[in-house]
N, CA, C and O atoms as a GROMACS GRO file, in nm:
protein
  652
    1UNK      N    1  21.654   8.014   5.774
    1UNK     CA    2  21.722   8.130   5.820
    1UNK      C    3  21.695   8.144   5.970
    1UNK      O    4  21.592   8.101   6.020
    2UNK      N    5  21.790   8.206   6.040
    2UNK     CA    6  21.769   8.229   6.182
    2UNK      C    7  21.834   8.358   6.227
    2UNK      O    8  21.929   8.406   6.165
    3UNK      N    9  21.782   8.414   6.335
    3UNK     CA   10  21.837   8.534   6.396
    3UNK      C   11  21.840   8.512   6.546
    3UNK      O   12  21.745   8.459   6.605
    4UNK      N   13  21.950   8.553   6.608
    4UNK     CA   14  21.966   8.538   6.753
    4UNK      C   15  21.996   8.676   6.810
    4UNK      O   16  22.088   8.744   6.765
    5UNK      N   17  21.917   8.718   6.909
    5UNK     CA   18  21.938   8.846   6.975
    5UNK      C   19  21.944   8.824   7.126
    5UNK      O   20  21.887   8.729   7.178
    6UNK      N   21  22.014   8.914   7.193
    6UNK     CA   22  22.026   8.906   7.338
    6UNK      C   23  21.965   9.031   7.400
    6UNK      O   24  22.000   9.143   7.364
    7UNK      N   25  21.873   9.009   7.492
    7UNK     CA   26  21.817   9.118   7.572
    7UNK      C   27  21.895   9.116   7.703
    7UNK      O   28  21.859   9.044   7.797
    8UNK      N   29  22.002   9.196   7.710
    8UNK     CA   30  22.090   9.192   7.826
    8UNK      C   31  22.023   9.246   7.952
    8UNK      O   32  22.054   9.201   8.062
    9UNK      N   33  21.931   9.340   7.937
    9UNK     CA   34  21.864   9.396   8.054
    9UNK      C   35  21.785   9.291   8.129
    9UNK      O   36  21.775   9.297   8.252
   10UNK      N   37  21.728   9.194   8.057
   10UNK     CA   38  21.646   9.091   8.120
   10UNK      C   39  21.711   8.954   8.120
   10UNK      O   40  21.655   8.859   8.174
   11UNK      N   41  21.828   8.942   8.060
   11UNK     CA   42  21.895   8.812   8.055
   11UNK      C   43  21.820   8.712   7.969
   11UNK      O   44  21.808   8.595   8.005
   12UNK      N   45  21.769   8.758   7.856
   12UNK     CA   46  21.685   8.676   7.769
   12UNK      C   47  21.748   8.660   7.632
   12UNK      O   48  21.793   8.757   7.571
   13UNK      N   49  21.751   8.537   7.584
   13UNK     CA   50  21.798   8.507   7.450
   13UNK      C   51  21.675   8.494   7.360
   13UNK      O   52  21.584   8.418   7.391
   14UNK      N   53  21.673   8.570   7.250
   14UNK     CA   54  21.560   8.567   7.158
   14UNK      C   55  21.606   8.507   7.026
   14UNK      O   56  21.697   8.559   6.961
   15UNK      N   57  21.542   8.396   6.987
   15UNK     CA   58  21.579   8.325   6.865
   15UNK      C   59  21.458   8.325   6.772
   15UNK      O   60  21.346   8.296   6.815
   16UNK      N   61  21.481   8.358   6.645
   16UNK     CA   62  21.373   8.354   6.546
   16UNK      C   63  21.418   8.266   6.430
   16UNK      O   64  21.525   8.287   6.373
   17UNK      N   65  21.336   8.169   6.397
   17UNK     CA   66  21.361   8.082   6.283
   17UNK      C   67  21.259   8.115   6.176
   17UNK      O   68  21.141   8.134   6.206
   18UNK      N   69  21.304   8.121   6.050
   18UNK     CA   70  21.211   8.157   5.944
   18UNK      C   71  21.249   8.089   5.813
   18UNK      O   72  21.359   8.036   5.797
   19UNK      N   73  21.154   8.092   5.720
   19UNK     CA   74  21.178   8.035   5.588
   19UNK      C   75  21.193   7.884   5.593
   19UNK      O   76  21.119   7.814   5.662
   20UNK      N   77  21.290   7.836   5.518
   20UNK     CA   78  21.319   7.692   5.515
   20UNK      C   79  21.447   7.667   5.594
   20UNK      O   80  21.548   7.733   5.572
   21UNK      N   81  21.442   7.574   5.687
   21UNK     CA   82  21.555   7.547   5.775
   21UNK      C   83  21.590   7.398   5.766
   21UNK      O   84  21.513   7.313   5.810
   22UNK      N   85  21.704   7.369   5.708
   22UNK     CA   86  21.748   7.230   5.699
   22UNK      C   87  21.811   7.190   5.833
   22UNK      O   88  21.842   7.276   5.915
   23UNK      N   89  21.829   7.062   5.854
   23UNK     CA   90  21.878   7.011   5.981
   23UNK      C   91  22.014   7.070   6.018
   23UNK      O   92  22.036   7.108   6.133
   24UNK      N   93  22.106   7.078   5.921
   24UNK     CA   94  22.240   7.131   5.953
   24UNK      C   95  22.232   7.277   5.998
   24UNK      O   96  22.307   7.317   6.088
   25UNK      N   97  22.145   7.355   5.938
   25UNK     CA   98  22.130   7.495   5.979
   25UNK      C   99  22.064   7.504   6.117
   25UNK      O  100  22.099   7.591   6.197
   26UNK      N  101  21.970   7.416   6.145
   26UNK     CA  102  21.907   7.412   6.277
   26UNK      C  103  22.010   7.380   6.384
   26UNK      O  104  22.008   7.439   6.492
   27UNK      N  105  22.100   7.287   6.354
   27UNK     CA  106  22.206   7.252   6.449
   27UNK      C  107  22.302   7.369   6.470
   27UNK      O  108  22.348   7.392   6.582
   28UNK      N  109  22.334   7.443   6.363
   28UNK     CA  110  22.420   7.561   6.375
   28UNK      C  111  22.352   7.666   6.463
   28UNK      O  112  22.416   7.725   6.551
   29UNK      N  113  22.225   7.690   6.440
   29UNK     CA  114  22.151   7.787   6.520
   29UNK      C  115  22.150   7.747   6.667
   29UNK      O  116  22.171   7.831   6.755
   30UNK      N  117  22.127   7.619   6.693
   30UNK     CA  118  22.127   7.570   6.832
   30UNK      C  119  22.264   7.586   6.895
   30UNK      O  120  22.276   7.632   7.009
   31UNK      N  121  22.368   7.549   6.821
   31UNK     CA  122  22.504   7.559   6.873
   31UNK      C  123  22.538   7.704   6.908
   31UNK      O  124  22.594   7.730   7.014
   32UNK      N  125  22.506   7.796   6.818
   32UNK     CA  126  22.535   7.937   6.844
   32UNK      C  127  22.452   7.991   6.960
   32UNK      O  128  22.504   8.065   7.043
   33UNK      N  129  22.326   7.954   6.966
   33UNK     CA  130  22.240   8.002   7.074
   33UNK      C  131  22.289   7.951   7.210
   33UNK      O  132  22.294   8.027   7.306
   34UNK      N  133  22.325   7.824   7.217
   34UNK     CA  134  22.376   7.770   7.343
   34UNK      C  135  22.510   7.833   7.380
   34UNK      O  136  22.535   7.859   7.498
   35UNK      N  137  22.596   7.858   7.283
   35UNK     CA  138  22.726   7.922   7.310
   35UNK      C  139  22.705   8.064   7.364
   35UNK      O  140  22.772   8.104   7.459
   36UNK      N  141  22.614   8.138   7.304
   36UNK     CA  142  22.584   8.274   7.351
   36UNK      C  143  22.525   8.269   7.492
   36UNK      O  144  22.562   8.349   7.578
   37UNK      N  145  22.433   8.176   7.515
   37UNK     CA  146  22.370   8.164   7.647
   37UNK      C  147  22.474   8.132   7.754
   37UNK      O  148  22.474   8.192   7.861
   38UNK      N  149  22.563   8.039   7.724
   38UNK     CA  150  22.665   8.001   7.821
   38UNK      C  151  22.763   8.115   7.845
   38UNK      O  152  22.800   8.141   7.960
   39UNK      N  153  22.805   8.183   7.740
   39UNK     CA  154  22.901   8.293   7.754
   39UNK      C  155  22.841   8.411   7.829
   39UNK      O  156  22.911   8.479   7.904
   40UNK      N  157  22.713   8.435   7.809
   40UNK     CA  158  22.647   8.548   7.874
   40UNK      C  159  22.575   8.513   8.002
   40UNK      O  160  22.504   8.597   8.057
   41UNK      N  161  22.591   8.391   8.050
   41UNK     CA  162  22.522   8.344   8.171
   41UNK      C  163  22.370   8.366   8.160
   41UNK      O  164  22.306   8.408   8.256
   42UNK      N  165  22.316   8.336   8.044
   42UNK     CA  166  22.172   8.348   8.021
   42UNK      C  167  22.107   8.212   8.044
   42UNK      O  168  22.161   8.109   8.005
   43UNK      N  169  21.991   8.213   8.109
   43UNK     CA  170  21.924   8.085   8.133
   43UNK      C  171  21.779   8.083   8.085
   43UNK      O  172  21.704   7.990   8.115
   44UNK      N  173  21.738   8.187   8.012
   44UNK     CA  174  21.603   8.191   7.957
   44UNK      C  175  21.608   8.226   7.809
   44UNK      O  176  21.688   8.309   7.766
   45UNK      N  177  21.521   8.162   7.732
   45UNK     CA  178  21.519   8.187   7.588
   45UNK      C  179  21.378   8.171   7.533
   45UNK      O  180  21.299   8.091   7.581
   46UNK      N  181  21.351   8.251   7.430
   46UNK     CA  182  21.228   8.237   7.352
   46UNK      C  183  21.272   8.204   7.210
   46UNK      O  184  21.354   8.274   7.151
   47UNK      N  185  21.216   8.097   7.156
   47UNK     CA  186  21.246   8.058   7.018
   47UNK      C  187  21.115   8.066   6.939
   47UNK      O  188  21.026   7.982   6.955
   48UNK      N  189  21.106   8.167   6.854
   48UNK     CA  190  20.985   8.189   6.774
   48UNK      C  191  21.001   8.120   6.639
   48UNK      O  192  21.087   8.156   6.559
   49UNK      N  193  20.918   8.020   6.615
   49UNK     CA  194  20.926   7.942   6.491
   49UNK      C  195  20.805   7.965   6.400
   49UNK      O  196  20.788   7.894   6.302
   50UNK      N  197  20.722   8.063   6.431
   50UNK     CA  198  20.599   8.084   6.354
   50UNK      C  199  20.626   8.118   6.208
   50UNK      O  200  20.543   8.087   6.122
   51UNK      N  201  20.739   8.182   6.177
   51UNK     CA  202  20.771   8.218   6.038
   51UNK      C  203  20.846   8.108   5.965
   51UNK      O  204  20.890   8.126   5.852
   52UNK      N  205  20.862   7.994   6.031
   52UNK     CA  206  20.931   7.880   5.970
   52UNK      C  207  20.833   7.806   5.880
   52UNK      O  208  20.731   7.755   5.926
   53UNK      N  209  20.864   7.802   5.750
   53UNK     CA  210  20.774   7.737   5.654
   53UNK      C  211  20.802   7.588   5.642
   53UNK      O  212  20.711   7.506   5.627
   54UNK      N  213  20.928   7.556   5.648
   54UNK     CA  214  20.966   7.415   5.640
   54UNK      C  215  21.083   7.394   5.734
   54UNK      O  216  21.189   7.454   5.719
   55UNK      N  217  21.063   7.306   5.832
   55UNK     CA  218  21.162   7.288   5.935
   55UNK      C  219  21.256   7.173   5.908
   55UNK      O  220  21.248   7.107   5.804
   56UNK      N  221  21.345   7.149   6.002
   56UNK     CA  222  21.442   7.041   5.985
   56UNK      C  223  21.374   6.905   5.978
   56UNK      O  224  21.280   6.876   6.053
   57UNK      N  225  21.423   6.822   5.889
   57UNK     CA  226  21.367   6.688   5.873
   57UNK      C  227  21.415   6.595   5.983
   57UNK      O  228  21.344   6.501   6.020
   58UNK      N  229  21.532   6.619   6.036
   58UNK     CA  230  21.591   6.530   6.136
   58UNK      C  231  21.552   6.565   6.277
   58UNK      O  232  21.634   6.616   6.354
   59UNK      N  233  21.427   6.537   6.314
   59UNK     CA  234  21.380   6.572   6.448
   59UNK      C  235  21.457   6.499   6.557
   59UNK      O  236  21.478   6.553   6.666
   60UNK      N  237  21.500   6.376   6.530
   60UNK     CA  238  21.578   6.301   6.629
   60UNK      C  239  21.714   6.366   6.653
   60UNK      O  240  21.762   6.371   6.766
   61UNK      N  241  21.776   6.415   6.546
   61UNK     CA  242  21.907   6.481   6.558
   61UNK      C  243  21.893   6.611   6.636
   61UNK      O  244  21.974   6.641   6.723
   62UNK      N  245  21.789   6.688   6.606
   62UNK     CA  246  21.764   6.813   6.676
   62UNK      C  247  21.734   6.784   6.824
   62UNK      O  248  21.783   6.856   6.911
   63UNK      N  249  21.655   6.682   6.851
   63UNK     CA  250  21.622   6.644   6.989
   63UNK      C  251  21.748   6.603   7.066
   63UNK      O  252  21.764   6.640   7.182
   64UNK      N  253  21.836   6.528   7.002
   64UNK     CA  254  21.960   6.485   7.068
   64UNK      C  255  22.048   6.605   7.100
   64UNK      O  256  22.105   6.613   7.208
   65UNK      N  257  22.060   6.699   7.006
   65UNK     CA  258  22.140   6.819   7.030
   65UNK      C  259  22.082   6.902   7.143
   65UNK      O  260  22.156   6.957   7.225
   66UNK      N  261  21.950   6.911   7.148
   66UNK     CA  262  21.883   6.984   7.255
   66UNK      C  263  21.911   6.918   7.390
   66UNK      O  264  21.941   6.987   7.488
   67UNK      N  265  21.900   6.787   7.395
   67UNK     CA  266  21.922   6.714   7.519
   67UNK      C  267  22.066   6.727   7.569
   67UNK      O  268  22.090   6.735   7.690
   68UNK      N  269  22.161   6.729   7.478
   68UNK     CA  270  22.302   6.737   7.516
   68UNK      C  271  22.336   6.873   7.574
   68UNK      O  272  22.410   6.881   7.673
   69UNK      N  273  22.285   6.981   7.516
   69UNK     CA  274  22.327   7.116   7.555
   69UNK      C  275  22.239   7.181   7.662
   69UNK      O  276  22.285   7.269   7.734
   70UNK      N  277  22.114   7.140   7.671
   70UNK     CA  278  22.021   7.203   7.765
   70UNK      C  279  22.062   7.171   7.908
   70UNK      O  280  22.087   7.054   7.940
   71UNK      N  281  22.070   7.273   7.994
   71UNK     CA  282  22.116   7.253   8.131
   71UNK      C  283  22.002   7.270   8.231
   71UNK      O  284  21.904   7.341   8.206
   72UNK      N  285  22.018   7.204   8.343
   72UNK     CA  286  21.919   7.214   8.450
   72UNK      C  287  21.909   7.360   8.495
   72UNK      O  288  22.010   7.429   8.511
   73UNK      N  289  21.787   7.406   8.515
   73UNK     CA  290  21.764   7.544   8.557
   73UNK      C  291  21.736   7.639   8.442
   73UNK      O  292  21.695   7.753   8.464
   74UNK      N  293  21.759   7.594   8.319
   74UNK     CA  294  21.730   7.678   8.203
   74UNK      C  295  21.582   7.668   8.170
   74UNK      O  296  21.515   7.570   8.205
   75UNK      N  297  21.530   7.772   8.103
   75UNK     CA  298  21.392   7.771   8.054
   75UNK      C  299  21.392   7.814   7.908
   75UNK      O  300  21.454   7.913   7.871
   76UNK      N  301  21.321   7.736   7.827
   76UNK     CA  302  21.309   7.763   7.684
   76UNK      C  303  21.162   7.756   7.645
   76UNK      O  304  21.096   7.655   7.666
   77UNK      N  305  21.113   7.865   7.587
   77UNK     CA  306  20.975   7.869   7.539
   77UNK      C  307  20.975   7.878   7.387
   77UNK      O  308  21.034   7.969   7.330
   78UNK      N  309  20.910   7.783   7.323
   78UNK     CA  310  20.892   7.786   7.178
   78UNK      C  311  20.759   7.855   7.151
   78UNK      O  312  20.657   7.822   7.212
   79UNK      N  313  20.759   7.951   7.060
   79UNK     CA  314  20.635   8.014   7.014
   79UNK      C  315  20.608   7.956   6.876
   79UNK      O  316  20.687   7.976   6.784
   80UNK      N  317  20.496   7.886   6.863
   80UNK     CA  318  20.469   7.811   6.740
   80UNK      C  319  20.324   7.825   6.697
   80UNK      O  320  20.236   7.855   6.777
   81UNK      N  321  20.303   7.803   6.568
   81UNK     CA  322  20.166   7.798   6.517
   81UNK      C  323  20.107   7.661   6.552
   81UNK      O  324  20.179   7.570   6.592
   82UNK      N  325  19.978   7.650   6.537
   82UNK     CA  326  19.910   7.524   6.569
   82UNK      C  327  19.968   7.407   6.490
   82UNK      O  328  19.983   7.297   6.544
   83UNK      N  329  20.001   7.430   6.364
   83UNK     CA  330  20.053   7.321   6.280
   83UNK      C  331  20.195   7.279   6.318
   83UNK      O  332  20.238   7.170   6.280
   84UNK      N  333  20.268   7.362   6.390
   84UNK     CA  334  20.406   7.330   6.429
   84UNK      C  335  20.415   7.264   6.566
   84UNK      O  336  20.519   7.208   6.600
   85UNK      N  337  20.310   7.270   6.642
   85UNK     CA  338  20.314   7.220   6.780
   85UNK      C  339  20.340   7.069   6.787
   85UNK      O  340  20.409   7.023   6.878
   86UNK      N  341  20.285   6.995   6.696
   86UNK     CA  342  20.305   6.850   6.698
   86UNK      C  343  20.453   6.815   6.677
   86UNK      O  344  20.508   6.732   6.748
   87UNK      N  345  20.516   6.880   6.578
   87UNK     CA  346  20.658   6.856   6.552
   87UNK      C  347  20.743   6.893   6.674
   87UNK      O  348  20.831   6.817   6.714
   88UNK      N  349  20.716   7.010   6.733
   88UNK     CA  350  20.793   7.052   6.850
   88UNK      C  351  20.769   6.960   6.969
   88UNK      O  352  20.862   6.930   7.045
   89UNK      N  353  20.646   6.915   6.986
   89UNK     CA  354  20.617   6.818   7.092
   89UNK      C  355  20.697   6.691   7.075
   89UNK      O  356  20.745   6.633   7.173
   90UNK      N  357  20.712   6.647   6.951
   90UNK     CA  358  20.790   6.527   6.922
   90UNK      C  359  20.939   6.551   6.952
   90UNK      O  360  21.005   6.464   7.010
   91UNK      N  361  20.991   6.666   6.914
   91UNK     CA  362  21.131   6.699   6.943
   91UNK      C  363  21.156   6.699   7.094
   91UNK      O  364  21.254   6.642   7.141
   92UNK      N  365  21.067   6.761   7.168
   92UNK     CA  366  21.083   6.767   7.314
   92UNK      C  367  21.072   6.627   7.374
   92UNK      O  368  21.150   6.592   7.462
   93UNK      N  369  20.978   6.549   7.328
   93UNK     CA  370  20.961   6.412   7.379
   93UNK      C  371  21.086   6.328   7.350
   93UNK      O  372  21.134   6.257   7.438
   94UNK      N  373  21.139   6.337   7.227
   94UNK     CA  374  21.259   6.261   7.190
   94UNK      C  375  21.382   6.308   7.269
   94UNK      O  376  21.474   6.230   7.292
   95UNK      N  377  21.383   6.435   7.309
   95UNK     CA  378  21.499   6.487   7.383
   95UNK      C  379  21.505   6.429   7.524
   95UNK      O  380  21.612   6.423   7.585
   96UNK      N  381  21.391   6.386   7.575
   96UNK     CA  382  21.387   6.331   7.711
   96UNK      C  383  21.379   6.439   7.818
   96UNK      O  384  21.376   6.407   7.936
   97UNK      N  385  21.376   6.564   7.778
   97UNK     CA  386  21.367   6.673   7.874
   97UNK      C  387  21.223   6.687   7.921
   97UNK      O  388  21.131   6.690   7.839
   98UNK      N  389  21.205   6.696   8.050
   98UNK     CA  390  21.070   6.705   8.105
   98UNK      C  391  21.042   6.841   8.169
   98UNK      O  392  20.927   6.879   8.186
   99UNK      N  393  21.148   6.912   8.205
   99UNK     CA  394  21.130   7.040   8.273
   99UNK      C  395  21.203   7.150   8.198
   99UNK      O  396  21.307   7.127   8.135
  100UNK      N  397  21.147   7.270   8.206
  100UNK     CA  398  21.215   7.386   8.150
  100UNK      C  399  21.185   7.416   8.005
  100UNK      O  400  21.240   7.511   7.950
  101UNK      N  401  21.098   7.338   7.942
  101UNK     CA  402  21.064   7.363   7.802
  101UNK      C  403  20.912   7.365   7.787
  101UNK      O  404  20.841   7.282   7.842
  102UNK      N  405  20.865   7.463   7.711
  102UNK     CA  406  20.722   7.474   7.688
  102UNK      C  407  20.697   7.524   7.546
  102UNK      O  408  20.777   7.601   7.493
  103UNK      N  409  20.589   7.480   7.486
  103UNK     CA  410  20.547   7.527   7.354
  103UNK      C  411  20.417   7.605   7.373
  103UNK      O  412  20.320   7.553   7.429
  104UNK      N  413  20.416   7.729   7.325
  104UNK     CA  414  20.299   7.816   7.338
  104UNK      C  415  20.266   7.876   7.202
  104UNK      O  416  20.346   7.869   7.108
  105UNK      N  417  20.148   7.933   7.191
  105UNK     CA  418  20.106   7.988   7.062
  105UNK      C  419  20.126   8.139   7.049
  105UNK      O  420  20.116   8.194   6.939
  106UNK      N  421  20.154   8.206   7.161
  106UNK     CA  422  20.171   8.352   7.156
  106UNK      C  423  20.296   8.395   7.233
  106UNK      O  424  20.330   8.334   7.334
  107UNK      N  425  20.365   8.499   7.186
  107UNK     CA  426  20.483   8.549   7.258
  107UNK      C  427  20.450   8.595   7.400
  107UNK      O  428  20.532   8.581   7.490
  108UNK      N  429  20.330   8.649   7.419
  108UNK     CA  430  20.291   8.696   7.552
  108UNK      C  431  20.285   8.581   7.651
  108UNK      O  432  20.323   8.596   7.767
  109UNK      N  433  20.238   8.465   7.606
  109UNK     CA  434  20.232   8.347   7.692
  109UNK      C  435  20.373   8.300   7.727
  109UNK      O  436  20.398   8.258   7.840
  110UNK      N  437  20.464   8.308   7.632
  110UNK     CA  438  20.603   8.269   7.658
  110UNK      C  439  20.665   8.362   7.760
  110UNK      O  440  20.731   8.317   7.854
  111UNK      N  441  20.645   8.493   7.743
  111UNK     CA  442  20.702   8.590   7.836
  111UNK      C  443  20.643   8.573   7.976
  111UNK      O  444  20.715   8.585   8.075
  112UNK      N  445  20.513   8.545   7.985
  112UNK     CA  446  20.450   8.525   8.115
  112UNK      C  447  20.508   8.403   8.185
  112UNK      O  448  20.531   8.406   8.306
  113UNK      N  449  20.534   8.296   8.110
  113UNK     CA  450  20.591   8.175   8.169
  113UNK      C  451  20.736   8.198   8.210
  113UNK      O  452  20.781   8.145   8.312
  114UNK      N  453  20.809   8.276   8.132
  114UNK     CA  454  20.951   8.300   8.161
  114UNK      C  455  20.973   8.410   8.264
  114UNK      O  456  21.082   8.421   8.320
  115UNK      N  457  20.872   8.492   8.290
  115UNK     CA  458  20.887   8.609   8.374
  115UNK      C  459  20.958   8.584   8.507
  115UNK      O  460  21.048   8.661   8.541
  116UNK      N  461  20.925   8.481   8.583
  116UNK     CA  462  20.995   8.459   8.709
  116UNK      C  463  21.146   8.434   8.692
  116UNK      O  464  21.222   8.456   8.786
  117UNK      N  465  21.188   8.390   8.575
  117UNK     CA  466  21.329   8.361   8.552
  117UNK      C  467  21.407   8.479   8.495
  117UNK      O  468  21.530   8.477   8.493
  118UNK      N  469  21.336   8.581   8.448
  118UNK     CA  470  21.403   8.694   8.386
  118UNK      C  471  21.468   8.782   8.491
  118UNK      O  472  21.417   8.798   8.601
  119UNK      N  473  21.582   8.839   8.455
  119UNK     CA  474  21.649   8.934   8.543
  119UNK      C  475  21.568   9.063   8.546
  119UNK      O  476  21.506   9.102   8.447
  120UNK      N  477  21.570   9.126   8.661
  120UNK     CA  478  21.504   9.256   8.670
  120UNK      C  479  21.583   9.356   8.587
  120UNK      O  480  21.705   9.350   8.579
  121UNK      N  481  21.511   9.448   8.527
  121UNK     CA  482  21.580   9.552   8.451
  121UNK      C  483  21.668   9.632   8.544
  121UNK      O  484  21.630   9.663   8.657
  122UNK      N  485  21.785   9.663   8.497
  122UNK     CA  486  21.879   9.740   8.577
  122UNK      C  487  21.828   9.883   8.589
  122UNK      O  488  21.789   9.945   8.491
  123UNK      N  489  21.829   9.934   8.711
  123UNK     CA  490  21.788  10.072   8.733
  123UNK      C  491  21.904  10.164   8.697
  123UNK      O  492  22.019  10.131   8.725
  124UNK      N  493  21.875  10.276   8.635
  124UNK     CA  494  21.984  10.368   8.600
  124UNK      C  495  22.048  10.426   8.724
  124UNK      O  496  21.982  10.451   8.825
  125UNK      N  497  22.178  10.448   8.717
  125UNK     CA  498  22.252  10.509   8.827
  125UNK      C  499  22.223  10.657   8.836
  125UNK      O  500  22.153  10.713   8.751
  126UNK      N  501  22.276  10.722   8.939
  126UNK     CA  502  22.247  10.864   8.961
  126UNK      C  503  22.298  10.951   8.846
  126UNK      O  504  22.231  11.047   8.807
  127UNK      N  505  22.414  10.919   8.792
  127UNK     CA  506  22.467  10.997   8.679
  127UNK      C  507  22.378  10.981   8.557
  127UNK      O  508  22.350  11.078   8.488
  128UNK      N  509  22.334  10.857   8.529
  128UNK     CA  510  22.246  10.834   8.415
  128UNK      C  511  22.113  10.907   8.433
  128UNK      O  512  22.061  10.965   8.338
  129UNK      N  513  22.059  10.905   8.555
  129UNK     CA  514  21.934  10.976   8.582
  129UNK      C  515  21.950  11.126   8.562
  129UNK      O  516  21.865  11.191   8.501
  130UNK      N  517  22.062  11.181   8.613
  130UNK     CA  518  22.087  11.324   8.600
  130UNK      C  519  22.097  11.363   8.452
  130UNK      O  520  22.040  11.464   8.411
  131UNK      N  521  22.169  11.284   8.373
  131UNK     CA  522  22.182  11.313   8.230
  131UNK      C  523  22.046  11.305   8.160
  131UNK      O  524  22.015  11.388   8.075
  132UNK      N  525  21.967  11.206   8.196
  132UNK     CA  526  21.834  11.193   8.136
  132UNK      C  527  21.747  11.313   8.172
  132UNK      O  528  21.675  11.365   8.087
  133UNK      N  529  21.754  11.356   8.297
  133UNK     CA  530  21.676  11.472   8.339
  133UNK      C  531  21.719  11.597   8.265
  133UNK      O  532  21.635  11.679   8.226
  134UNK      N  533  21.850  11.612   8.244
  134UNK     CA  534  21.899  11.729   8.169
  134UNK      C  535  21.853  11.724   8.024
  134UNK      O  536  21.812  11.826   7.968
  135UNK      N  537  21.859  11.607   7.964
  135UNK     CA  538  21.816  11.593   7.824
  135UNK      C  539  21.667  11.618   7.808
  135UNK      O  540  21.623  11.677   7.710
  136UNK      N  541  21.590  11.571   7.905
  136UNK     CA  542  21.445  11.586   7.897
  136UNK      C  543  21.397  11.722   7.944
  136UNK      O  544  21.280  11.757   7.928
  137UNK      N  545  21.490  11.800   8.002
  137UNK     CA  546  21.454  11.934   8.047
  137UNK      C  547  21.372  11.936   8.174
  137UNK      O  548  21.305  12.035   8.202
  138UNK      N  549  21.376  11.831   8.248
  138UNK     CA  550  21.301  11.827   8.374
  138UNK      C  551  21.390  11.880   8.485
  138UNK      O  552  21.507  11.843   8.495
  139UNK      N  553  21.336  11.967   8.569
  139UNK     CA  554  21.418  12.019   8.679
  139UNK      C  555  21.443  11.911   8.783
  139UNK      O  556  21.358  11.826   8.810
  140UNK      N  557  21.562  11.917   8.838
  140UNK     CA  558  21.596  11.823   8.945
  140UNK      C  559  21.533  11.871   9.074
  140UNK      O  560  21.520  11.991   9.098
  141UNK      N  561  21.494  11.778   9.156
  141UNK     CA  562  21.440  11.812   9.287
  141UNK      C  563  21.555  11.839   9.382
  141UNK      O  564  21.663  11.782   9.368
  142UNK      N  565  21.532  11.926   9.476
  142UNK     CA  566  21.635  11.955   9.576
  142UNK      C  567  21.656  11.832   9.661
  142UNK      O  568  21.561  11.766   9.702
  143UNK      N  569  21.778  11.804   9.688
  143UNK     CA  570  21.813  11.690   9.770
  143UNK      C  571  21.797  11.728   9.916
  143UNK      O  572  21.833  11.839   9.954
  144UNK      N  573  21.743  11.640  10.000
  144UNK     CA  574  21.729  11.671  10.142
  144UNK      C  575  21.864  11.697  10.207
  144UNK      O  576  21.872  11.768  10.307
  145UNK      N  577  21.971  11.640  10.152
  145UNK     CA  578  22.104  11.658  10.208
  145UNK      C  579  22.161  11.795  10.174
  145UNK      O  580  22.258  11.838  10.236
  146UNK      N  581  22.103  11.865  10.076
  146UNK     CA  582  22.155  11.996  10.037
  146UNK      C  583  22.041  12.098  10.032
  146UNK      O  584  21.992  12.131   9.924
  147UNK      N  585  21.998  12.148  10.148
  147UNK     CA  586  21.884  12.239  10.153
  147UNK      C  587  21.914  12.375  10.090
  147UNK      O  588  21.821  12.451  10.065
  148UNK      N  589  22.040  12.407  10.063
  148UNK     CA  590  22.076  12.536  10.006
  148UNK      C  591  22.072  12.536   9.854
  148UNK      O  592  22.142  12.615   9.791
  149UNK      N  593  21.993  12.450   9.795
  149UNK     CA  594  21.981  12.445   9.649
  149UNK      C  595  21.836  12.472   9.612
  149UNK      O  596  21.743  12.437   9.685
  150UNK      N  597  21.819  12.534   9.496
  150UNK     CA  598  21.684  12.560   9.449
  150UNK      C  599  21.629  12.436   9.378
  150UNK      O  600  21.696  12.333   9.373
  151UNK      N  601  21.508  12.446   9.323
  151UNK     CA  602  21.443  12.332   9.259
  151UNK      C  603  21.521  12.281   9.138
  151UNK      O  604  21.510  12.164   9.103
  152UNK      N  605  21.598  12.368   9.073
  152UNK     CA  606  21.677  12.327   8.956
  152UNK      C  607  21.810  12.267   8.998
  152UNK      O  608  21.887  12.221   8.913
  153UNK      N  609  21.839  12.266   9.130
  153UNK     CA  610  21.964  12.206   9.177
  153UNK      C  611  22.080  12.304   9.182
  153UNK      O  612  22.193  12.263   9.207
  154UNK      N  613  22.053  12.433   9.158
  154UNK     CA  614  22.160  12.533   9.162
  154UNK      C  615  22.181  12.580   9.305
  154UNK      O  616  22.086  12.582   9.384
  155UNK      N  617  22.303  12.618   9.341
  155UNK     CA  618  22.327  12.670   9.476
  155UNK      C  619  22.240  12.794   9.501
  155UNK      O  620  22.217  12.874   9.410
  156UNK      N  621  22.193  12.809   9.623
  156UNK     CA  622  22.104  12.919   9.658
  156UNK      C  623  22.171  13.054   9.635
  156UNK      O  624  22.103  13.151   9.601
  157UNK      N  625  22.302  13.062   9.652
  157UNK     CA  626  22.374  13.188   9.636
  157UNK      C  627  22.368  13.240   9.492
  157UNK      O  628  22.378  13.360   9.471
  158UNK      N  629  22.353  13.152   9.394
  158UNK     CA  630  22.357  13.194   9.254
  158UNK      C  631  22.220  13.241   9.203
  158UNK      O  632  22.209  13.286   9.089
  159UNK      N  633  22.118  13.230   9.286
  159UNK     CA  634  21.985  13.274   9.244
  159UNK      C  635  21.979  13.426   9.243
  159UNK      O  636  22.039  13.492   9.328
  160UNK      N  637  21.907  13.483   9.147
  160UNK     CA  638  21.891  13.629   9.149
  160UNK      C  639  21.805  13.669   9.269
  160UNK      O  640  21.718  13.593   9.311
  161UNK      N  641  21.828  13.787   9.322
  161UNK     CA  642  21.749  13.830   9.438
  161UNK      C  643  21.601  13.840   9.402
  161UNK      O  644  21.564  13.872   9.289
  162UNK      N  645  21.519  13.813   9.500
  162UNK     CA  646  21.374  13.820   9.478
  162UNK      C  647  21.334  13.965   9.460
  162UNK      O  648  21.388  14.053   9.526
  163UNK      N  649  21.240  13.989   9.371
  163UNK     CA  650  21.199  14.128   9.343
  163UNK      C  651  21.095  14.175   9.438
  163UNK      O  652  21.050  14.289   9.428
   0.00000   0.00000   0.00000
C-alpha cells in the first residue's frame, strides 16, 4: 500500500509505503509520485518505508524506473529501518544515481538533509493577517501611515470622548 501527499507550502512530496508492496505496485507508486512532482514543480521528496513489511522483489526493475525518472537537481530521502537499508542501498547502487538520494533512519534526519532545498513557507498577505487578527481577537496596531487611528485600527473620530 502507498500514500502520496504534497506539502505545497514547502514544495515537498511525502510518500509512505506500508504493508506488502509487490513490484507492480511499487512502479505505480513511483510513476504517480514522479508525475505529481513534475506537475507541481517539486524537487524534494521523503519516502518513508519503515511500515513496509515486505517490499518489491524486483529491485533491478525499481532501480531502473528510479534512474529513468529521477532528474538532476532533485533530492530524495528514504526513511528506513536498519533491516531495510541494505535493500535500499542496492536499489540506489543499481540505479546508478550518485547524487540527490540518501537513506536515513529518522524523518528528522531526512528533513535536515532536505532543508536547503525546501521552499520557504509563504508568508500570509495583509488581508490574511488582518482576518487572522480579527479571528484571534488581537487588536491591530496603528499604522505609521495613519496616525489618526486608535490601537484597534478605528478612525480617531469614532472614539468616544475621554471622560
